[in-house]
RODO-2510 file (C-alpha; in nm, 4 decimals, decimal comma):
residues 128
     n   res          X          Y          Z
     1     m     1,4589    -0,7653     3,7404
     2     v     1,5598    -0,4224     3,8649
     3     t     1,6297    -0,1488     3,6121
     4     g     1,7455     0,1852     3,7544
     5     t     1,4473     0,3799     3,6171
     6     k     1,1526     0,5070     3,8172
     7     q     0,7975     0,5012     3,6891
     8     p     0,6402     0,8488     3,7092
     9     n     0,3277     0,8730     3,9202
    10     e     0,1961     1,1796     3,7430
    11     k    -0,0248     1,1767     3,4371
    12     i     0,1172     1,2795     3,1049
    13     r    -0,0522     1,5784     2,9473
    14     v    -0,1451     1,5404     2,5846
    15     k    -0,1809     1,8555     2,3828
    16     r    -0,4574     1,8393     2,1240
    17     h    -0,4853     2,0658     1,8239
    18     k    -0,7942     2,1386     1,6226
    19     i    -0,7702     1,9766     1,2822
    20     q    -0,7751     2,2074     0,9829
    21     q    -0,9626     1,9826     0,7435
    22     s    -1,2667     1,7631     0,7875
    23     i    -1,2133     1,3891     0,7403
    24     d    -1,4568     1,4153     0,4468
    25     e    -1,1992     1,6231     0,2574
    26     y    -0,9345     1,3458     0,2632
    27     t    -0,8953     1,0943    -0,0184
    28     f    -0,9054     0,7240     0,0641
    29     p    -0,8648     0,5270    -0,2600
    30     k    -1,0739     0,2131    -0,2826
    31     e    -0,9485     0,0824    -0,6158
    32     a    -0,6036     0,0332    -0,7641
    33     y    -0,5345     0,0324    -1,1360
    34     i    -0,1854     0,0087    -1,2820
    35     h    -0,0671     0,3020    -1,4920
    36     d     0,3035     0,2239    -1,5340
    37     v     0,5751    -0,0129    -1,4102
    38     t     0,9469     0,0595    -1,3700
    39     f     1,2401    -0,1219    -1,2135
    40     d     1,5603    -0,0339    -1,0362
    41     e     1,8254    -0,2634    -0,8914
    42     k     1,6171    -0,3461    -0,5801
    43     y     1,2501    -0,2710    -0,6513
    44     i     0,9620    -0,2938    -0,8933
    45     h     0,7801     0,0417    -0,8809
    46     v     0,4124     0,0310    -0,9741
    47     e     0,2504     0,3659    -1,0461
    48     l    -0,1270     0,3580    -1,0054
    49     t    -0,3795     0,5707    -1,1922
    50     d    -0,4613     0,7598    -0,8691
    51     e    -0,0928     0,8715    -0,8491
    52     r     0,0149     0,6333    -0,5720
    53     v     0,3436     0,4528    -0,6268
    54     i     0,3989     0,1123    -0,4693
    55     s     0,7560    -0,0143    -0,4467
    56     i     0,7864    -0,3899    -0,4016
    57     p     1,1252    -0,5442    -0,3196
    58     l     1,2386    -0,7752    -0,5982
    59     m     1,3482    -1,0188    -0,3261
    60     w     0,9794    -1,0836    -0,2570
    61     i     0,9299    -1,2127    -0,6114
    62     p     1,1971    -1,4762    -0,6873
    63     t     1,1193    -1,4996    -1,0586
    64     l     1,1886    -1,1278    -1,1008
    65     y     1,4790    -1,1183    -0,8565
    66     n     1,6626    -1,3881    -1,0539
    67     a     1,5735    -1,2495    -1,3983
    68     s     1,7758    -1,0160    -1,6161
    69     d     1,6851    -0,6467    -1,6426
    70     e     1,5970    -0,7029    -2,0049
    71     d     1,3516    -0,9862    -1,9246
    72     r     1,1897    -0,7912    -1,6380
    73     k     1,0932    -0,5135    -1,8790
    74     k     0,9094    -0,7529    -2,1135
    75     f     0,5801    -0,7410    -1,9228
    76     e     0,2235    -0,6633    -2,0144
    77     i    -0,0419    -0,4942    -1,8034
    78     s    -0,3689    -0,6879    -1,8022
    79     q    -0,6721    -0,5394    -1,9756
    80     n    -0,8425    -0,4681    -1,6414
    81     r    -0,5148    -0,2989    -1,5246
    82     i    -0,4776    -0,4969    -1,1999
    83     m    -0,2115    -0,7497    -1,3054
    84     i     0,1408    -0,7433    -1,4440
    85     i     0,2029    -1,0441    -1,6670
    86     w     0,5224    -1,1945    -1,8078
    87     d     0,4805    -1,4350    -2,0982
    88     p     0,7569    -1,6997    -2,0883
    89     e     0,7650    -1,7094    -2,4689
    90     k     0,8544    -1,3380    -2,4800
    91     s     1,0645    -1,2870    -2,1683
    92     g     1,1829    -1,6091    -2,0104
    93     i     0,9745    -1,5201    -1,7009
    94     n     0,6521    -1,7052    -1,6291
    95     d     0,4753    -1,5008    -1,3624
    96     e     0,1790    -1,2765    -1,2838
    97     i     0,1527    -1,0123    -1,0144
    98     n    -0,1874    -0,9030    -0,8888
    99     i    -0,1350    -0,5542    -0,7465
   100     v    -0,4127    -0,6035    -0,4897
   101     d    -0,1911    -0,8604    -0,3162
   102     y     0,0590    -0,5824    -0,2341
   103     l    -0,1825    -0,3165    -0,1086
   104     g    -0,2176    -0,4549     0,2422
   105     p    -0,5356    -0,5208     0,4372
   106     t    -0,8479    -0,3382     0,3307
   107     r    -1,1882    -0,3010     0,4895
   108     t    -1,4894    -0,4699     0,3396
   109     a    -1,7954    -0,2645     0,2468
   110     e    -1,9705    -0,4116     0,5516
   111     e    -1,6889    -0,2970     0,7840
   112     e    -1,6964     0,0530     0,6297
   113     k    -2,0686     0,0903     0,7104
   114     h    -1,9947     0,0517     1,0817
   115     l    -1,7242     0,3188     1,1028
   116     v    -1,8167     0,6738     1,1918
   117     y    -1,5561     0,9493     1,1929
   118     t    -1,6070     1,2147     1,4563
   119     s    -1,5447     1,5789     1,3748
   120     g    -1,2903     1,7733     1,5748
   121     e    -1,0790     1,4687     1,6622
   122     p    -0,8087     1,3605     1,4203
   123     r    -0,8494     1,0120     1,2743
   124     k    -1,0497     0,8764     1,5648
   125     q    -1,2986     0,6075     1,4753
   126     k    -1,6032     0,4968     1,6689
   127     r    -1,8057     0,1855     1,6044
   128     k    -2,1835     0,2190     1,5778
***
């Protein structure tokens, strides 16, 4: 296939800037505890105790997507603050959401031990 573009033969220069803060000064939360839950017409918004807010499309959770606004709001937060629970006797919804399932992939403690962040280079990781 011929496209009308030419591949450049010269190397691309990358400009690097010195980072202002050490990687040790950044915050990387390891735990997630639910502080509050709100809804709008498209999302469930879960505010965590570390001030993160996770917005999950209602389409991903059929029981909530098909429920009334009134029933959605009849939830309880589990005692350990990691689950949102709807009791079918109180709300007509029978479901539980574990917030960890919506946080994405995380590194295990073993994987963390093998990562070393180098100073002077932004977010570059080297394996031991």
